[in-house]
Every structure is written in C-alpha cells, then in structure tokens.
C-alpha positions in Angstrom: 104.6 94.3 83.2 103.8 92.7 79.6 100.8 90.5 78.8 99.4 89.0 75.4 96.0 86.9 74.6 95.5 86.5 71.2 94.4 83.8 68.6 96.0 82.8 65.2 93.5 80.3 64.1 93.4 77.1 65.6 95.8 78.5 68.6 95.2 80.5 71.6 98.0 82.4 73.7 98.0 83.8 76.9 101.1 84.7 78.8 102.3 87.7 81.3 105.8 88.9 82.0 106.0 87.3 85.9 109.0 89.3 86.9 111.7 86.9 86.3 109.6 84.4 84.2 107.2 84.6 81.5 103.8 82.2 82.6 101.2 81.8 80.5 99.0 78.9 78.5 98.8 77.9 74.6 95.4 76.0 73.6 94.4 74.6 70.4 91.0 74.8 69.8 88.8 73.6 66.8 86.9 75.2 64.2 84.1 76.4 66.0 86.7 77.7 69.0 85.7 75.1 71.5 88.8 74.2 73.3 90.7 70.9 72.8 94.0 70.9 74.8 95.5 73.5 77.0 99.2 73.4 78.2 100.3 75.9 80.7 104.0 76.9 80.7 106.7 78.7 82.7 109.8 79.7 81.1 112.7 82.5 81.6 112.8 83.9 78.0 110.8 84.7 74.9 113.1 82.3 72.7 112.3 79.3 75.7 108.5 80.3 75.1 109.1 80.1 71.9 111.6 77.0 71.2 109.9 74.8 74.0 106.2 76.1 73.7 105.1 77.5 70.7 106.9 75.6 67.7 106.2 71.9 69.4 102.3 72.8 70.0 101.9 74.0 66.6 103.4 71.1 65.0 106.6 72.5 63.9 104.8 75.2 61.9 107.0 78.4 61.2 105.0 80.7 59.8 102.0 80.2 63.1 105.6 80.2 64.9 107.3 83.3 64.0 103.6 85.0 64.1 103.0 84.5 67.7 106.4 85.7 68.2 105.7 89.1 66.8 102.8 89.3 68.5 104.5 88.7 71.8 106.9 91.1 71.1 104.3 93.6 69.8 103.0 93.1 73.3 106.3 94.2 75.0 108.0 90.8 75.5 111.2 90.6 74.6 114.7 88.3 74.5 117.7 89.6 76.8 120.8 89.5 75.0 
C-alpha cells in the first residue's frame, strides 16, 4: 500500500492507496506553515489526482504539479495503462 506525506513550497500533500482508489488531502499553507485551506479527495487513479486535484489547487502551476506527481510515483503510486 502506497502512502505519501510531503510538502513542496506552500503545498502539503497526504495520500494513501486504499485499494481501488487514492484517498488523501492537499493543503495550502502560509509562509509560516499554518494551514490556510485543505481539500480532501478520493480519486481512482494517479492522473485523476494530478488533473482534478493538484493542478487546480496549485492554480495551474505545472512545475509544482509535476514535482508532486513525481513524488507520488517515488512513493509507489502509479497510473495503470
């Protein structure tokens, strides 16, 4: 079972593979690390998390989105073909 708990800049991502879906949350923090907002999610695939959750929350920032996707892959999440 894959899990991730990581931060990148102002964004914190926590997720776990719950069998047939990925469940977790993404938060936006202020400069001091205090959580400003948090969005929970439950998606079936890695690309759904990236496209439906991470990309919109980061305001369309492709570099941060790709970096968080890469971290999820390192943690064992994958996109089935």
